[in-house]
N, C-alpha and C positions, 0 to 999 in steps of 0.2 A: 504494500501499499503505499504509495505517495501521494502529495498535494498536486494531484493532477485529474483534469477530465479526458477520459479517452474517448478518442474519436475513431468510427471505425470506416473501411472502405467503402462498405454500403452506404452508410448515413452520407458519407462525401460525396457519392455519385448521383443520389436522389437529391440532395438539398447541398451543394457544394457551397462552403464557406467564402466570404470574402478573404482574400489572404491580405495581412496587413504588414507582417514585416519579415516571415519567412516563406520561401516556397517550398510546400509541400515534397515535390518531384525530387529535390535535394540537387538538383544539376547547379543551381546557384547558390546552395547553402553553405556557408562559412560560419564554422564553430567557432564559438567563443575563445580565446587562448586558456591554457589551463593555468590554473592558480598556484603556481608553484610557489611562490612566497609562502601561501599560508600553510602549503604540505611541508615545507623546509621546519617551517614552526611546530606544528603537529608533532612530525615524525620526530624530530629533535626531543620534545617533551617526553615522548612516548616510550623513544627507544633507547636514547642515553643509559638510562638505568638498567636496562637489559645487558647491552652491550658492556658496559661497566663490569655486572657480575659476571658475565659468563667469560670475559676476556683477562679481569683484573683482579677480581675479588674471591673467587673460587678457584681452588686448582682442579679445573676439569681436564680428567683424563685426555689425550692425544686422540684415543680411541673414537671418543665420544665428540672432542672439540673439530676434529677434522671434519666429518662428516653434516655437524651443524654449521660450519662457517661453509662448506660447499654448498650447502641447500641455502644460505643467505645470500652466496654471490649469485644462485641461478634465481634465486627471488627477487634481486636486485636487477638481474636483466628482463625478468618478466614485468618489473614496475616500469622498464622503458617501453618494453614492447606493448603493453596495454596502453601508455600513453599515445603511442602511434596508431595502433588500431582503433580506438574509439572515434577519432574523426571519421576514418573510413566508414565502420560500421556505422555511425550516425547517418550518412548519407544512403545508405542501404534501407535503413528501416524508414527513412523517411518517403523513400520511392515507394515503399509498400505501404505508406499511409499510416506506418506506425508511430504515432506522436500523441503527446497529449498538452493540455493548457495548464498554466500552474495556479489553481483557484485561489493561492493566498495572495494572489497579485492581481485578481481581478478587478477590474476598472482602472488599471493602469495601462500605460503602452507594453510593459514587460508581460500583462496577464493575456495579451492578443499573439505573444510569440509562440509558434510551434515547436515543442520541446521533444526531440527525439525519444523514443521510448525503449525500453527494456535492453539498454545498454548493458546490464549486468551479464548477460551473454556471453561479452569479450571477458570479463572476468573470470568468469566460471570457465572458459576455454583457456586461457592462458594460464589460470590456476591448472588444471588438468595436464596441460602439456609440461610444465614444470616440475610437477610433483612425478609425471611417468619416468622425464630424463633422469630425475634425482637416483630412480632405482638402480642405473647403470653404474653410480658412484659408491652405494652402499649396500646393495642387498645382493646374494649369490642366489644362485639358483636353488640351493637346500637351505638357504636363510628360514630360520623358524619364524620371522617378522613379515616375510613376503606376503604370505597368505591373507594375514590381516590388513597389511597393506593397501594390497589391491582390493579386499573387500571393503575398505574404510572407501577408496576412489569407486567403487562401484555404486555404493549408498550416495555418495556426493554426486556422481554424475548422474544418478537417477532423480536427484532433486531440483537439477540444474535444468532436465527436460521437463518436468514437473513444472517448476516455473516461468520456464518460456512458453509451455502450452497454457499455463494460465494466464499470461500475459496476450497470448493471441484469441484464446478461446474465452475467457473471462470464466474459469472454473468456480462454481459455487463453494462457497468457504468449508461447508460441510464435506465435501469430497477433499479437499485440500486438508483437512484434520485426518482423513481415513489414509491417504496415498503415503505420507512421511512414514507410516507404520509399514507398509510393505518396503519402504526404501531401507529400512535399517535390517531387514531380513538377511542380505549378504553380511553385514556385519556381525550379527547375531551367531549366524551359522559358523562364521571362521573364527568367533572369539574364543579364545584359549585361556584367557586369564580367570583371576579368583573370582568366585561368587559369593564371598563371604564378607561379613561385615564385622567391625570390630565394634563389642559392646562399651557404650561409656562406661566408665570406671564408675560412677556414682549407682549405675544400676546393674552391675555385675551382682551384687549380693543378692538382688532380686530373681535375676534371669537364672542365675547358676552357671553361666557361661561367660568367656572372656571372647569368643569369636563363635559366632553363629553362620553356618551356611544356609543361604536363602535358597540356592538352586536355579529352577526357572524362573521364579518370583524374581529374583536379581535380573534376568535378561529380560522381563516383561517390566523393570522398572525403567532399565536402559532404552527399551523402544519407547515409554513414554517419556523420557526425557528426550530422545531425540524429537520426538513430534512437537513438545512443548517448546524446544529450541529452535525449530523450523518455523515455527508459526509467531513467535513471541517478537522476534525482529519485525516481523511484517505488521504487527498489529500497532507496536510503539513506533508511529512514522508520522507522517505528514508533514515535514518542514524539510527545506534543503539542506542535505548535508546527515540528517538525523540518522537515517537507516546506516551508513557507512560510519558515519561518526562514533556511535555507540560500538559498532563493531571492531572499529580499530582500537578503542579503549577497552574494550574486552579482550582482544586478542593480544595488546601489551601485556597486559594483567596475566593471561595464560602463559606468554613467554617468560616471564617475572616469575612466577610460581614454578614453573618447570625449570628453570636454572637453579633456583633456590633448592629445590628438591635433589637435583643430581649434585649440586656441592654438596648437601648436607647428608646424603645417605651413603650407606656402605653398601646397599643393596643391588647386586648388579642387574637383576631383572629389574627393578624398579627403577634403577638410573636409566636403562634403555627404553622402558616405558614413556618416562620424562621427554626423552630425546625423541621417540617416535611422535610424542604429540609435538615437539618444536617443530619436526619435518613438515607437518601440515600448516602449522600457524603460521611459520615465517612466509610462504606464499602468497597464504591468504591475507597476512598484514601489507604486505608489498603491493599488489594487485588492486586491493583495497584502496590504499594511499592514492594509486593514480586515477582511479574512479572518482575519489574525493576530489581531487585536482578539477574536474570538471562539473562536478556534483555540489560544492560548496556554493554558499549564496552569493549570486543569484545562480541557481542550476542552469549550465547549457544542456544536460542532458537529464534522463532520468532513468533509475537502474532498473525498474520494475521488480516485480515480484520473483523474477529470475535470480536476482541478487540477493533477496533478503531470504530465500528459503535456503539457497546454497549457502550464504554465509552461515545461516543457523544450524545447519545439518554439519559443516565443516568445525565449527566449535565443539558441538556435542560429539563429534567422532573424537577430536581431539581430548575432550575431557574423559571419554569413556576407556578409550584405549590407552591414556596417560593414567588412570585408576585414580581420578581425583573429581568425581562426578558430585560430590557433595560441595566442595569448592567451586566448582562451576555453577552450580545454582545460586550461590550468596554473590559470585560475579554477576548473575544474571536479576540481581535483588529489584532494580528498576523496572526490569520486564515482567518479574512475577508479581510487583504491584501494579502494574499496567494492566495483567491479566485479571487480576481479581477485581479490581475497578470496572473490566470491561466485561467481567461473568454475566451480569444481569443482563446486558444488551445482547451478548453472543449466546447466551440461552434462551433468549427470546421473551424474558420477564418483563423487559423495558424495549419498547420499540426501538430499533437499531438503525439509525440512516446509512447511506451508501459510504458516506464521507463523515467521520465523525471529526472533524476538523474546526479550530477556531473560526471566529467572525473575522473577516478583515476589512480595516476600515481605510477605504482608498484615500481617504481625505488626509489621513493623520500617518498612515502606512502602518498602525499597528494592530496587534492581533488582539482580540477578546475572548476568554474561554466561554464556552458553554455548557449544559448541563452533561453533553456526553462524558460517559465513564473514560476516561483517559488520563494518562499523567500530564501529556501538552494541556489538555483542559482545565485540569485540578492546579496545574499549577500556575495557570494565567489567572484563575480564580481565587488563589491564596495569596499570590504577589502582583497582583495588577495587570494591565496592558503592558505589551512589548512588541517590540520588532520580530519580525521572523530570524532574523541573525541573532541578535540577543538571545531571544527563547533558546534555541539551537544551542547555543554557548552552554546557556545555563544548564539545561539539561543533560550535557556532555560532561560538565564538571560534575553534576550530580552522579554521573555514570561512574566518572573514576573516585568519587568520594567513597561509592559503593563498593567498588573494588579495593580502595584502600582499607574500608573498615573489615573487608574478608582479612586481609593480610594482619590485621590488629587482633581480629576475632580469633585465629589460627595461633598466634603469639602467646596470647593470654590463656585460651583454653590447652595449650599444649602441656602434656605432662599429668592434667588434671581429667579431663574430658576423656582422653583417650591414651 
């Protein structure tokens, strides 16, 4: 979901709109230049701590450091490839009349611009190419992790396909809730990790066990986690840069958590699991930052559901195979809050409009919160009207604070809770 109004090719043929600023054919289309200065600031803030921990703070074995750095190098290449492919893909989707209008700019000249839609497909394709090429540098034919790695890519690829189909056919949301559960099947079938949970120490005397094997119930939990992650990014949206912004913040937190666990653990299998998570998260981070250069306010392109479900599934896979699904849920705290606020409308108890967006005042350029149950609207109702760019920055800071809270929680509960 994003702040757009879709226009189908059928509608265009019957009632052709009067073009005002952009030609839908794409022949004379010129995309706004990427906002590389913004990306430099964001990437510096999010990646500097991770790189410091990886390269200087922790004594990471060369056996793990080398593939991580190779993966980082390939991810950097993916960043530049994504930057180059987005303008090309934008022209192609415009030729197919896949564009939208920015609802949060309605009544202004920018609200009449035809914005290329579904550009998340570029991020997904480049991510898959980088992830596949990386196999040649790290995995052998008899590697125990290769099966899980390819299963993870199969699940991610399924979600990219589903997202693009949704952008083209506008799949009902009930179907979108169901299909991710099928997308997790390759991952669940190939999953060779533990299915146990550590009982919190205060409860051990009541349960009588320190470790409880959940078996298939644990795999059901993993499937539900993947379904939640794929949809949570999609419904916490509606502002230029919000979908990608929250993704790169969570991805940065995942990278920091992984390298901290690698540096602190002596368990070889656990260290490999966290390195595995890094192999998937670094390409996601790099390609997403490239897309953010075009999607930051004011957006030159829309990412579509292709990106949101792809990003959610990738982070879910990284958390599941990295064995930190509980921590991942705390990273997703704003998305959990948004889901709880949205539940009455999603369940049909309260009327749910197609676009649960704030109201835009074209005279002042400010957004006003509506009664719809989303974090975006609730934030505006509590803190007052804001510009779209300011609101997006505030929500991303909130996302970063939630991730910081997770690290503090793990620190204070370590040794007492588990």
